[in-house]
C-alpha positions in Angstrom: 67.6 50.7 56.2 65.0 51.8 53.7 63.2 48.6 54.3 63.0 49.2 58.0 61.8 52.8 57.5 59.1 51.6 55.2 58.1 48.9 57.6 57.9 51.4 60.5 55.7 53.7 58.4 53.4 50.9 57.4 53.1 49.7 61.0 52.2 53.2 62.2 49.6 53.5 59.4 48.3 50.0 60.4 47.8 51.0 64.1 46.1 54.3 63.2 43.8 52.6 60.7 42.9 49.8 63.1 42.0 52.3 65.9 40.0 54.4 63.6 37.9 51.4 62.4 37.3 50.3 66.0 36.3 53.8 67.2 34.1 54.7 64.2 32.3 51.3 64.1 31.8 51.2 67.9 30.1 54.6 67.7 28.1 53.5 64.7 26.9 50.3 66.4 26.0 52.1 69.6 23.9 54.7 67.7 22.3 52.1 65.5 21.4 49.8 68.5 19.9 52.8 70.3 17.8 53.7 67.2 16.6 50.1 66.7 15.7 49.8 70.4 13.8 53.0 70.2 11.9 51.8 67.1 11.2 48.5 68.8 9.9 50.1 72.0 7.7 52.5 70.0 6.3 49.6 68.0 5.6 47.7 71.2 3.8 50.7 72.7 1.7 51.1 69.6 0.8 47.4 69.6 -0.2 47.6 73.3 -2.5 50.6 72.4 -4.1 48.7 69.6 -4.6 45.6 71.8 -6.2 47.6 74.6 -8.5 49.4 72.1 -9.5 46.0 70.6 -10.2 44.5 74.1 -12.4 47.6 75.1 -14.4 47.3 71.8 -14.9 43.6 72.3 -16.0 44.2 75.9 -18.4 46.9 74.8 -19.9 44.7 72.1 -20.3 41.8 74.5 -22.0 44.1 77.1 -24.4 45.5 74.5 -25.2 41.9 73.4 -26.2 41.0 77.0 -28.3 44.2 77.3 -30.1 43.6 74.0 -30.9 40.0 75.0 -32.2 41.0 78.4 -34.3 43.8 77.0 -36.2 41.4 74.8 -38.1 40.0 77.8 -41.7 40.9 77.2 -42.4 40.9 81.0 -39.9 43.8 81.6 -42.2 46.7 80.5 -45.1 45.1 82.5 -43.0 45.1 85.7 -41.9 48.7 85.0 -45.4 49.9 84.3 -47.0 48.1 87.3 -44.0 48.9 89.5 -43.7 45.2 90.5 -39.9 45.4 90.8 -39.8 42.5 93.2 -40.4 40.2 90.2 -37.0 41.2 88.6 -34.5 38.3 88.9 -31.4 39.9 87.4 -29.3 39.1 90.5 -29.9 35.5 89.8 -29.0 36.0 86.1 -25.7 37.7 87.2 -24.8 34.7 89.4 -25.6 32.2 86.6 -23.4 34.2 84.2 -20.6 34.1 86.7 -21.0 30.3 87.1 -21.5 29.3 83.5 -19.8 32.0 81.3 -16.7 34.1 81.1 -18.6 37.1 82.5 -17.7 36.9 86.2 -18.8 40.4 87.3 -21.9 41.6 85.4 -24.2 44.2 87.0 -27.7 44.9 85.8 -29.6 48.1 86.7 -33.1 49.4 85.9 -33.5 53.2 85.7 -36.9 54.9 85.3 -37.5 57.7 82.8 -36.6 60.4 85.4 -33.1 59.0 85.9 -33.8 57.2 89.2 -32.2 53.8 89.9 -35.2 51.6 90.8 -33.3 48.3 90.8 -29.7 47.1 91.2 -28.7 43.4 90.8 -25.6 43.9 93.1 -27.0 46.2 95.8 -30.3 46.9 97.6 -29.7 50.6 97.3 -32.3 52.3 95.0 -34.4 55.4 94.3 -31.2 57.6 94.0 -31.0 59.9 91.0 -28.2 59.3 88.4 -28.6 62.3 86.1 -25.1 63.5 87.2 -23.9 61.1 84.5 -23.8 62.8 81.1 -24.1 59.5 79.2 -27.3 58.7 81.1 -28.8 62.1 80.6 -28.2 62.1 76.9 -29.6 58.5 76.5 -32.9 59.5 78.3 -33.3 62.4 75.9 -32.5 60.4 72.8 -34.1 57.1 74.0 -31.8 55.1 71.8 -29.5 52.1 72.4 -26.0 53.3 73.5 -22.7 52.1 74.9 -20.3 54.2 76.9 -17.5 54.3 79.4 -18.3 56.4 82.5 -17.7 56.7 86.3 -20.6 56.1 88.6 -21.0 55.7 92.3 -19.4 52.3 92.3 -16.8 52.0 89.6 -15.2 53.1 86.4 -17.0 50.8 84.1 -18.3 49.9 80.6 -22.1 50.4 80.2 -24.7 49.4 77.6 -28.2 50.9 77.8 -31.4 49.9 76.0 -34.7 51.8 76.3 -37.9 50.2 77.5 -41.2 51.0 75.9 -44.7 49.8 76.6 -47.1 48.5 74.0 -48.2 52.0 73.1 -44.6 53.1 72.5 -44.4 55.2 75.6 -40.9 55.4 77.2 -40.9 53.8 80.6 -37.1 53.8 81.4 -34.1 51.8 80.5 -32.1 48.7 81.2 -28.4 49.1 81.8 -25.8 46.4 81.8 -22.5 47.2 83.5 -19.2 45.4 83.1 -15.8 46.1 84.5 -12.2 46.4 83.4 -11.0 43.3 85.3 -11.2 40.9 82.3 -9.3 43.5 80.2 -6.4 43.6 82.8 -6.5 39.8 83.0 -6.1 39.5 79.2 -3.2 42.0 79.3 -1.6 39.9 82.1 -1.9 36.8 80.0 0.3 38.6 77.5 2.9 39.5 80.2 1.5 43.1 80.5 0.7 44.4 84.0 -2.0 47.2 84.0 -3.3 49.7 86.4 -6.7 51.1 85.4 -6.9 54.6 86.9 -9.9 57.0 87.2 -9.4 60.8 87.1 -9.1 62.3 90.6 -12.1 64.6 89.9 -14.4 61.6 90.3 -13.3 60.7 93.9 -16.3 62.4 95.5 -18.6 60.6 93.1 -17.2 57.1 94.0 -19.2 56.7 97.2 -19.2 52.9 97.1 -16.0 52.1 95.2 -15.6 48.4 94.1 -11.9 48.1 94.9 -11.6 50.8 97.5 -8.0 51.4 96.3 -6.7 55.0 95.7 -3.3 56.6 94.9 -3.8 60.1 96.4 -7.2 61.0 94.9 -6.9 58.7 91.9 -9.1 55.5 92.0 -7.6 52.1 90.9 -10.4 50.3 89.1 -9.0 46.7 88.5 -9.3 44.2 91.3 -6.0 42.4 90.3 -3.9 45.5 90.4 -0.2 44.8 91.3 0.4 46.2 94.7 4.1 46.7 94.0 3.3 48.9 91.0 0.7 50.8 93.0 3.4 51.7 95.6 5.8 52.5 92.8 3.4 55.1 91.2 2.6 56.5 94.6 6.3 57.1 95.4 7.2 58.5 91.9 4.5 61.1 91.3 1.5 59.4 89.5 1.0 62.4 87.2 4.1 61.5 85.2 2.5 58.3 84.1 -1.1 59.3 83.2 -0.5 60.8 79.8 2.8 59.3 78.4 3.4 60.5 74.9 5.5 57.6 73.6 6.9 55.5 76.4 9.1 55.6 79.6 11.9 53.2 80.3 12.2 52.9 84.0 13.1 50.3 86.7 13.5 47.6 84.0 9.9 48.3 82.7 8.6 49.8 79.4 5.8 52.0 80.8 3.0 53.3 78.6 -0.5 54.9 79.1 -3.8 54.6 77.2 -6.2 57.5 77.7 -9.8 56.4 78.5 -12.4 58.8 77.1 -16.2 59.0 77.1 -18.4 59.6 74.0 -17.9 63.4 74.5 -14.1 63.0 74.3 -13.8 63.8 78.0 -10.8 62.4 79.8 -12.0 59.7 82.3 -8.7 58.2 83.3 -5.8 56.1 82.0 -4.7 52.5 81.6 -1.0 52.5 82.6 0.8 49.4 81.4 4.1 47.9 82.5 6.0 45.3 80.4 9.4 44.0 81.5 12.2 44.9 79.1 13.3 41.2 79.3 9.9 40.2 77.8 10.4 42.4 74.7 11.9 40.4 71.8 15.2 42.2 70.9 17.0 39.1 69.5 17.1 40.6 66.0 18.8 43.8 67.3 21.3 41.7 69.3 22.0 39.5 66.2 22.6 42.7 64.2 25.0 43.9 66.8 26.9 40.6 66.8 27.0 40.7 63.0 28.5 44.2 63.0 31.1 43.1 65.6 32.0 40.1 63.4 32.4 42.5 60.4 34.9 44.6 62.5 36.8 41.4 63.4 36.9 40.3 59.8 38.1 43.8 58.7 40.8 43.6 61.4 41.8 40.1 60.3 42.1 41.4 56.7 44.3 44.3 57.9 46.5 41.9 59.8 46.7 39.7 56.8 47.7 42.6 54.6 50.4 43.7 57.1 51.7 40.1 57.4 51.7 39.8 53.7 53.6 43.0 53.4 56.2 42.0 55.9 57.0 38.6 54.5 56.5 39.3 50.8 57.9 42.8 50.4 60.5 41.9 47.8 59.3 42.0 44.2 60.4 38.4 43.6 57.9 37.0 46.1 55.2 39.3 44.8 55.8 38.1 41.3 55.6 34.5 42.4 52.3 35.2 44.2 50.9 36.8 41.1 51.8 33.7 39.1 50.0 31.5 41.8 47.0 33.7 41.7 46.7 33.6 38.0 47.1 29.8 38.0 44.4 29.5 40.7 42.0 31.8 38.7 42.7 29.8 35.6 41.9 26.6 37.4 38.6 28.1 38.7 37.7 29.2 35.1 38.5 25.7 33.8 36.4 24.1 36.6 33.5 26.6 35.9 33.7 25.8 32.1 33.5 22.0 33.0 30.4 22.6 35.1 28.8 24.6 32.3 29.8 21.9 29.7 28.1 19.2 31.9 25.0 21.4 32.2 24.9 22.1 28.4 25.4 18.4 27.6 22.0 17.6 29.2 19.1 17.2 26.9 16.7 18.5 29.6 16.2 22.1 30.5 18.1 22.8 33.8 17.7 26.0 35.8 19.7 26.8 39.0 18.2 29.5 41.2 18.6 30.9 44.8 14.8 31.3 45.2 14.8 35.0 44.0 16.8 35.1 40.8 18.3 32.7 38.2 21.9 31.9 39.0 22.6 29.7 36.0 21.0 27.6 33.2 22.0 25.3 30.4 21.7 26.1 26.7 18.5 24.1 26.3 16.7 26.9 28.1 17.8 29.4 25.4 17.0 26.9 22.7 13.4 26.7 23.9 13.0 30.4 24.5 14.4 31.7 21.2 13.3 35.2 21.8 16.3 35.6 24.2 19.9 35.0 23.2 21.7 35.2 26.6 20.9 34.3 30.2 21.1 38.0 31.2 18.5 38.8 28.6 16.3 35.9 29.7 16.5 37.2 33.3 15.4 40.7 32.2 12.4 39.4 30.2 11.1 36.5 32.3 12.7 36.9 35.8 11.7 33.3 36.4 10.9 30.4 34.1 7.7 29.9 36.1 6.2 33.0 34.4 5.9 31.0 31.2 3.9 28.1 32.9 0.5 27.5 31.3 -2.6 26.7 33.5 -3.9 23.3 32.3 -6.6 23.3 35.1 -5.4 20.0 36.6 -3.7 19.5 40.0 -0.6 17.7 38.6 0.3 20.7 36.4 2.2 23.4 38.3 1.6 27.1 37.7 3.1 30.3 39.3 0.8 30.8 42.3 0.6 30.6 46.1 0.2 27.0 47.4 -0.9 27.5 51.0 1.8 30.0 51.8 4.5 28.3 49.6 5.7 29.2 46.1 5.6 26.6 43.3 9.2 25.3 43.9 8.6 24.9 47.7 5.3 23.1 47.0 7.1 20.6 44.7 9.9 20.1 47.2 7.4 19.4 50.0 5.9 16.5 48.0 8.9 14.5 46.8 6.8 11.3 46.1 4.4 13.1 43.8 4.9 13.6 40.1 4.3 17.1 38.7 4.2 18.5 35.2 4.3 21.9 33.5 3.2 23.2 30.1 4.8 26.0 28.1 4.4 27.6 24.6 7.5 27.4 22.4 8.5 30.1 19.8 6.1 28.5 17.3 3.2 29.0 19.8 2.9 25.2 20.1 2.2 23.9 23.6 4.9 21.6 25.1 4.6 19.4 28.1 7.4 18.7 30.6 7.9 16.6 33.7 9.1 18.7 36.6 11.8 17.8 39.1 13.0 20.2 41.9 16.0 19.5 44.1 18.1 21.5 46.6 21.9 21.6 46.9 23.3 20.3 50.1 26.1 23.0 50.4 24.8 26.1 48.7 21.0 25.5 49.1 20.5 26.5 45.5 17.3 25.1 43.9 17.8 23.0 40.8 14.9 22.7 38.4 14.9 20.0 35.7 12.3 20.1 32.9 12.1 16.9 30.8 10.1 17.1 27.5 7.2 14.6 27.6 5.1 16.1 24.8 5.4 12.9 22.7 4.3 10.7 25.7 1.3 13.0 26.2 0.4 12.9 22.5 0.6 9.1 22.5 -1.5 8.9 25.6 -4.2 11.2 23.9 -4.0 9.0 20.8 -4.5 5.9 22.9 -7.5 7.5 24.6 -8.9 8.3 21.1 -8.4 4.6 20.1 -10.0 3.5 23.3 -13.0 5.7 22.6 -13.4 4.3 19.1 -13.1 0.8 20.6 -15.9 1.7 23.0 -18.1 2.6 19.9 -17.4 -0.9 18.5 -18.2 -2.5 21.8 -21.4 -0.5 22.1 -22.5 -1.9 18.7 -21.9 -5.4 19.9 -23.6 -4.6 23.2 -26.8 -3.6 21.3 -26.8 -7.0 19.6 -26.5 -8.7 23.0 -29.3 -6.8 24.7 -32.0 -9.2 23.5 -30.1 -12.1 25.1 -30.0 -10.2 28.4 -33.6 -9.1 28.7 -34.5 -11.8 31.2 -31.5 -10.9 33.4 -32.4 -7.1 33.3 -36.0 -7.9 34.3 -34.6 -9.7 37.4 -32.2 -6.8 38.1 -35.0 -4.3 37.8 -37.1 -6.3 40.3 -34.2 -6.2 42.8 -33.8 -2.4 42.2 -37.5 -1.9 42.9 -37.2 -3.9 46.1 -34.2 -1.8 47.1 -36.1 1.5 46.4 -39.1 0.2 48.4 -36.8 -0.5 51.3 -35.3 3.1 51.0 -38.9 4.5 50.9 -39.7 2.5 54.1 -36.6 3.8 55.8 -37.4 7.4 54.9 -41.0 6.9 56.0 -39.8 5.5 59.4 -37.5 8.5 59.7 -40.3 11.0 58.9 -42.5 9.4 61.5 -39.8 9.7 64.1 -39.2 13.4 63.1 -42.9 14.2 63.4 -43.0 12.6 66.9 -40.0 14.8 67.8 -41.8 17.9 66.4 -44.9 17.2 68.5 -42.7 16.7 71.5 -41.0 20.1 70.9 -44.3 21.8 70.3 -45.6 20.4 73.6 -42.5 21.7 75.4 -43.0 25.2 73.9 -46.7 25.3 74.5 -46.5 24.3 78.1 -45.6 27.7 79.6 -48.0 29.8 77.5 -50.9 27.4 78.2 -50.0 27.6 81.9 -50.1 31.4 81.8 -53.5 31.4 79.9 -54.9 28.9 82.5 -53.7 31.0 85.4 -55.1 34.3 83.9 -58.5 32.6 83.1 -58.8 31.1 86.6 -57.9 34.6 88.1 -60.7 36.3 86.1 -63.2 33.6 87.1 -62.3 33.8 90.8 -62.4 37.7 90.8 -65.7 37.6 89.0 -67.2 35.2 91.5 -66.0 37.3 94.4 -67.2 40.5 92.7 -63.8 42.2 92.8 -63.0 42.0 89.0 -62.1 45.5 87.9 -62.0 46.7 84.3 -58.2 47.2 84.6 -57.6 43.7 85.9 -59.9 42.3 83.2 -57.9 44.2 80.4 -54.6 43.1 81.8 -55.7 39.4 81.9 -57.1 39.6 78.4 -53.9 41.1 77.1 -51.9 38.3 78.8 -54.1 35.7 77.3 -53.9 37.4 73.8 -50.1 37.7 74.0 -49.7 34.0 75.0 -52.1 33.0 72.3 -49.8 34.8 69.8 -46.9 32.8 71.2 -48.8 29.6 70.6 -49.5 30.6 67.0 -45.9 31.7 66.5 -44.7 28.3 67.7 -46.9 26.6 65.1 -45.5 28.9 62.4 -42.0 28.0 63.4 -42.6 24.3 62.9 -45.0 24.5 59.9 -42.5 24.1 57.1 -40.2 21.5 58.6 -41.7 18.5 56.9 -43.0 19.9 53.6 -41.8 17.6 50.8 -39.4 19.3 48.5 -39.2 18.4 44.8 -36.7 20.9 43.6 -33.4 22.3 44.8 -33.5 25.8 46.3 -30.7 28.3 47.2 -30.8 29.0 50.9 -28.6 30.5 53.7 -26.6 27.9 55.5 -26.5 29.9 58.8 -30.3 30.5 58.8 -31.0 26.8 58.2 -28.8 25.9 61.2 -30.5 28.6 63.3 -33.9 27.2 62.3 -32.9 23.7 63.5 -31.6 25.1 66.8 -34.9 27.0 67.2 -36.7 23.7 66.6 -34.9 22.1 69.5 -34.7 25.1 71.8 -37.2 23.8 74.3 -35.4 20.5 74.5 -32.1 22.3 75.1 -33.7 24.3 77.9 -35.4 21.4 79.5 -32.2 19.2 79.5 -29.9 22.1 80.5 -27.7 21.7 77.4 -25.6 24.7 76.5 -25.3 25.3 72.7 -22.7 27.5 71.2 -22.9 28.3 67.4 -20.1 30.4 65.8 -19.2 31.0 62.2 -16.7 33.0 60.2 -19.1 34.0 57.4 -22.5 32.9 55.9 -22.9 31.5 52.4 -25.7 30.1 50.3 -25.9 26.5 49.1 -28.1 24.8 46.4 -30.0 21.9 47.8 -33.1 20.7 49.7 -33.5 23.1 52.6 -36.0 21.1 54.7 -34.0 17.9 54.3 -30.8 19.7 55.3 -32.5 21.1 58.4 -33.8 17.6 59.3 -30.3 16.2 58.9 -28.9 18.8 61.4 -31.8 17.9 63.8 -30.9 14.2 63.6 -27.3 15.0 64.4 -28.3 17.2 67.4 -30.8 14.6 68.6 -28.1 12.0 68.9 -25.9 14.5 70.8 -28.8 15.3 73.1 -29.5 11.6 73.9 -25.8 11.0 74.6 -25.4 14.0 76.8 -28.5 13.1 78.9 -27.3 9.5 79.3 -23.6 10.3 80.1 -23.2 13.8 81.5 -24.2 15.8 84.5 -26.2 19.0 84.0 -23.2 21.4 84.4 -21.1 19.5 81.7 -23.6 19.3 78.9 -22.2 21.2 75.9 -22.8 21.2 72.1 -20.4 23.3 70.0 -21.3 24.2 66.4 -18.6 25.8 64.4 -18.7 26.9 60.7 -15.2 27.7 59.4 -13.8 27.8 55.9 -17.0 26.1 54.6 -16.6 23.2 56.9 -19.3 22.5 59.6 -18.3 20.9 62.8 -20.9 19.7 65.4 -19.2 18.3 68.6 -20.5 17.4 72.0 -19.1 16.7 75.5 -20.7 13.2 75.8 -17.4 11.2 76.0 -17.5 10.1 72.3 -18.4 6.9 70.4 -16.8 3.6 71.3 -14.1 2.8 68.8 -15.7 -0.5 67.8 -18.9 1.4 66.9 -17.3 4.3 65.1 -17.3 2.8 61.6 -20.9 1.6 62.0 -22.8 4.7 63.1 -23.8 5.7 59.5 -25.2 2.2 58.7 -29.1 1.7 58.8 -30.6 0.1 61.9 -27.4 0.5 63.9 -28.1 2.2 67.2 -26.6 2.3 70.7 -29.9 3.7 72.1 -32.5 1.7 73.9 -35.3 0.5 71.5 -37.7 2.9 73.1 -35.5 5.8 71.9 -34.6 5.0 68.4 -34.4 2.4 65.5 -30.9 3.4 64.2 -32.0 5.6 61.2 -30.9 9.0 62.5 -27.3 9.2 61.2 -28.0 6.9 58.3 -30.7 9.4 57.1 -28.1 12.2 57.5 -25.7 10.3 55.2 -28.5 9.6 52.7 -29.6 13.3 52.6 -26.2 15.0 52.6 -24.1 12.6 50.4 -26.6 11.1 48.0 -29.1 13.9 47.7 -26.9 17.0 48.1 -23.4 15.7 47.2 -21.7 16.9 50.4 -19.0 15.0 52.4 -19.6 13.8 56.0 -17.2 12.3 58.5 -17.6 11.0 62.1 -14.8 10.9 64.6 -14.0 11.4 68.3 -12.2 14.5 69.5 -11.0 16.2 72.7 -11.2 19.9 73.5 -10.7 22.4 76.3 -13.6 24.6 77.6 -13.4 26.8 80.7 -10.0 25.3 81.5 -11.5 21.7 81.5 -10.9 19.0 79.0 -13.8 17.2 77.4 -14.2 14.3 75.0 -17.0 13.8 72.5 -18.2 12.9 69.1 -17.5 15.3 66.2 -19.7 15.2 63.0 -17.9 17.1 60.2 -19.7 18.2 57.0 -17.5 19.6 54.2 -19.3 22.0 51.8 -16.2 22.5 49.6 
C-alpha cells in the first residue's frame, strides 16, 4: 500500500516536472529565436546600408575620373573661348563608353561661367540657366573640382564637375559628367536585393524631362529597372511609411529598409528603398540552434522517463544495492582501462601530446621530463598552454614554429602535408637546444590531435660533424687541385676561348635586340608626331592663304602662332618621353615598378590607339625594386609588342584586349589573342624562335625578356595559356607571369 502511494506521488511529480520543462523551454526558445532573428535582420539591414554607401562612393569616384580625363583636353578651353560648341564630340564619346565599357548611360554637359547649359551630349536643349541647383552655384563660386548628388531637370543623378580655365587662368565655365543610379540598382539586384530609388516630392516641378517618367504620387522613381510590382505595393500602402525606416520593416515576406540620399549640404534628396526576401536571408544557424534546444528538451524528458522507470522497477533496496555494485565495478574497469592507456603512453620514449586543438587533453611523462620546470600536466597547461609556444625559430622551412600558415595553425599545416617531413627545436632545462622530428595525426573517433616528438639531436649533430669533415676534405681536395692546375692550363685556354665566343654571341643578340627596339621607338615617335605635324602644317597653310588674300587679322595670326607653339611643345615632349629608353645602365637603381610599367605603356600609346587595342592596368599597391630600370622597361615593351602582333593577326578590332595586373608582387600580362600553340609553348623563350613572319621579327623578343629578368635582375618568369571572362564573353590568350617575390 505504501509502495503504491509513493508510486502515485512520484508519478504526479513526474507529470508536473515534465509539463514545467516543456512550457518553460518552449517560451525560452520562442523568445531566443525572436531575439536572434531581430539581431540577424538588423545586421542584414546595416550590411545593405554599408553596401549601398560603398556603391555610391565607387560610382562618384568613377564619375570624377571620367570628368578629370575629359577636362584634360587642351582644345576644350579654346572651344569655350571661341564659342565653337559644334566641335564638341561628347555625344560620340558617350556612345563609345556605352559600347566598350561598363558605363552604359553617361551624360556630359558644358556650362558657362554664368550657369547656362551651352552643350548637352544627350539632348539638343541648351542655353537654359541651371543656378537653381545649389551644388552648381557653389561650384561656380569656388571654381574647384567637386562631386555631388542632386536633382536636375532630367534625373536624380551623381555629378562630377571640373572647372575650365584659359591659358591666362581666367574661369570660362565647367565640364560636368552625369551618371545615374541604374548600375547601383543592378548591383543590388545581383545580390538578390530589389531597390526603388525615390526622389523627394518637392522636386517634381523641377523634373521637366524625367528620364524614367515614373512617379508614385509626387515621388519620382529614378531607376529604369524598378520592379513594377513593388511600385504598385508602395503606392497602395502609403509610400511615406517606407522613406525613412529607422531599422527595418518585415512585411509581405520582405525585409524592407531605406537609405537616405543627401547632398553635400546634408539636405534630404530622397531614399533608396530596398526589398530582400526573408527566404534569401541565411537563418540556418538560428534554426540549428532551435533544433538543438528541442533535442535538449527531448534528452531531458528521456532522462526523466529513465529515472521514473528506474524508480518503478528498482524501488527495493536490494536492487539498488546491486546496481551500486555494478556501477562501482564499471567505474573500476574504466579506471583500469584509463591507467592502461596512460601506462602505454608513458612507456613511449618519444614525447606524446594529445590535444583537441584548443587545450592539451593528455600527455606522457616524457613531456614533464623534458620541461622540468613543471611537475604536473595541469601546471604545464597553466604555464605553456601549448607545447608549440616553446618551438624555436631555426629560420628554415622544415622547422615548424607557432605561427599562421596561410590561414592554418602549425598542426593543421603539418596535417595538410602528410608526405613532408617536419622538425621542431626546443631548449631543455639546461638551455641546450634539442631537435625533434614532428609527426601529427588525428583520431578517427574523437578527432583528437596526437603530436609525437622524436629526439633527433644526435642525428643532427652527426650530420653537422659530417659536414665539417666534408669541408675539411674540400680543403685537402683544393690543395691537390692547385697542384693539378698546371696540367689543365691548355684545357682552360680552350674553355676561355669558347666562353669568349659565347659572350660575343650574347653581345650580338643584345645588339640585334637594341636595333629592333630603336626601330620600334622611331615608329612610335612617328605615330605621335603625325597629328601635331598635321596641325602645324594646317595652321601654317592657313596663315599663308590669309596673308595672300589680305584677310589675315592680328587675332587670327596670334591664334595660329599659339597653335603652332603648343604643337611644337607636344613634339618636344614626345622626344623627352623617349629620350631615356635606350641609355646604357651600368649600375642597379631603385625604381617604382608601377611608374616603370606606365612609362612602357606611354611608349606604346600611339600603337595601341592606331591598332584599337584596349589596355587595362590595375595594381593592389606600388613597390620599389633594385635593378636596371631601362632594361626592365624594354622587357615589358618586348612582351607587349608580342601581344600587339598576335592581336593584330588574330583578333577583330572590338576583341583586342591586353590586361596587366600587379597583385601580391606578381605581374601578369595577358591578351585575348587565342594563346600560343601547345607545341610552341616550351620554345617561346629560346633565341631565334619566332612565329612571326621574317619581316616582323627574328625571335629575340621573349628571349631578351628572359635574359634581362632572370639573369640580370634575378626574377622569375613563366609563360602559359589562360582563359578569362570580360564583359560576359570568354577569351583565351597568352599569359606572361613575372614573380618579384
